[in-house]
N, C-alpha and C positions, 0 to 999 in steps of 0.2 A: 805385300804383293803375293799373289798366288804363284805356285811353282809353274814353270813353263811346261807345256804339254810334252815337248821333247827337249832333252838336253844331251848333247854330245860333248864329252870333255876329254880332250887329249887322245882322240881316236887314232890308232896306228894300225896299219895292215901291211904285211909283207908277203910276197910270193917268191918261191924259189923254183925256177924253171930248169929242172934237171941238174946239170952240172954248172949252170950259169950262176953268177953272183945273185944274191938276194935282191929282189926288186921292191922298193918301198912305194906303195900306192897311196897310202894315207900317212901323213907325218904330223901327228898331233892336231887333228882337225877338231875344232870347237864350234858349237852351234847351239843356240836356244831359239825355240819357236813358241810364241805365246798362244794362248787359247784364241781361236778364231783368226789366226794369222796365216796368210798364204805366202809361202816363200818359194822363189824360183831358184833352182840350182843349175848353173850353166858351167860348161867346160867342154873342151874338145873331146871327140870320140876317143875312148881308151884312157881317159884321165882318171877314171875311178868313180864316176857318178853312180853306176849301178852297184858297185861295191859298197859305197857309203849308204845307199838306200837299203841294201840288204842287211847291213849292220844295224842301222837305225830301226829296221822292222823286225829284228831278231831272227832273220833267216840265216845270218852268218855271224860269226863272232870276231871281235877285234883282237889283235895281238897285244894291245895295250889300250888303256883308256876306259871310260865309263859311259854307259848308256842309261838314261833315266827317262821314263815315260810317266807323266802325271805325278812326278815327285817320287816315284818308286824306282829304285835302282834295279836294273835288269841284268847287269853284268854278273856273271858267276852263277846264274840260275841253272838248274838241271834241265834236261831236254823237255821233260813233261811240263814243268812250270813255265818254261819259255813258250811252249806251244799254247798253253792256256792263255798266257799274257798276249801272245800274238793274235789269237782268235778274238780276244776280248777288246784289245786296244787299237789294233792296226788294220787298216784296209789298204789293199794294193791294187794298182791299175798299171798295166804294162802297155807297150807299143802295140802288141797284138792282143786281141781281146781274151783269148784262151777260154772262151765259153765252151761248155760241154755240148758237142754237136747233136747228141741224141735227145737233148732236153729242150723244152721251149724256153723262151725268154723268162717267163714267170718262174718256171721250175729252176732255172739257173740261179735265181735270186732266193728261192725258197730253200734250196738244199743247204747252204751254210747256216741258215737259221735252225733247221731241223737238227743239224749237228750240235748246236748249242742248247738243244732241249726246248726250243720254242714250239708251241702247238702248230699243227698244220693250218688251222684256221687263221691264227695270228700271223703266221709266216706268209700265207697267201695274201692277206690284207695288206701287210707292209710291202710286199713285193709289188702289188698292183699300185699302191700309193706312190712308190718310188718311180715306177714306170710312167705313171700319169704325170708326175712332177717334171720328168725330163722329156715329155712329149711323145713317148712311144707306147703309151697305154694300149692303143688299139692293136699293137703288134705282140701283145703278151702271149698269145697262143702260137706264135711262129717260132720255128727253130732258127738258129743263127744263119743257116745256109739260105734262108728265104728273106734275109734282112740285108740292108746296105751296110757298108763299112761304118758309116756314122752311127747308124742305129745299133749295130753290134757294140760299138764302143760305149754308147750311152747305157746299154744293158750292163756292160762291164762296170761302169761307174756305180750303178745301182747295186750290183752284187757286192762291190767293195764296201758299200755303206749299209749292207743288209743288217749287220749285227751292231750297228750304232757305235763304231769305234771312236776313239778320241783323236786319232791321227790318220790322215790319208797320205800315202806315199805313191807317187806316180812317176813312172819311168818313160819319158817321151810318149805321153798318152795320145798325142795327135800325130806322131811321126809317120804313121802308115796311111795318112789321109791326104787328099789333095788340099791345096791351100784354102779354098772356100769352105770345104767341109770341116777342115781343121779349126778354122776360126769359129764356126758355129758350135762345134763340139766342145771347144775350149770354153766358150761362153757358158755352155750348159754346165760344164764341170765347176767353174768358178761360182756360178749361181747356186748350184747344189751345195757346195762347201759353205758358202755364205749363209744359206738358209738353214743349214743344219748346225752351224756354229762350231764345227770342228776345225782342227788345224791341218795344214797341208804343206808338204814339201814336194815340189814338182820339178823334176829334171827335164830340161828342154834345151834344144840347140837353137830354138826360134827366139831371137832377142826381142822381137816385137811382142810376142806373147809374154815373155818374161817381164817386160816393162809394165804389163797390166796387172802384175801381182803386187802385193804389199811391199815386198823387198826382194832384192836379188843378191845371191851370194855366188861367188865363183870358186871353183876348185882349181887352185894354182899350185903346182908342184907339191901336192899332198896336203895343202892348207886351205882352209875356207876363209875367204876375204870378202869384204863388202863389194858388191857389183857397182 
């Protein structure tokens, strides 16, 4: 059997709020995600979902435990190697799209590719292909302010996949949308993930959306348990 795309082993994270006692957010969290698998992460607000995603995506470090992506241990890497691994292997989507307002939809997807050394022509072609795939190709020349919330989030999905990562991490990706739009945008996200064959860990408080994924895990008192 091939290595899981993501493996979290014994992840622990503590915070110390001033003079207060140390607070344990993650207490030995374990998780494996196979290639092509979409896993829902559910937990109450403040339980540590974002912290777990940031550790899995190499934006934060754990106080204990090990993170592996594609069979490669990422724990202990220096900042430069972590940055390279993050750019190469991980795509992020957040509740708010965080698109650059001064650039068009196409340019927002082109920029991360240029940072990785992709030619302008190839970056433009991939960006347009992704936009067409999620149904907003005709909006490629529009800036975010001229697009609806659902369109902006679709562009954010495309940007996250621009450099063909192995793993997509999404933090409440439909939480800022009305229910009807959220359902449509979520279907777009799942379809995009399925079509590209990557793996995904998607944090959501929407249990109906979570049930449509391959598997649900819950963050309970710092541990990950089956949903």
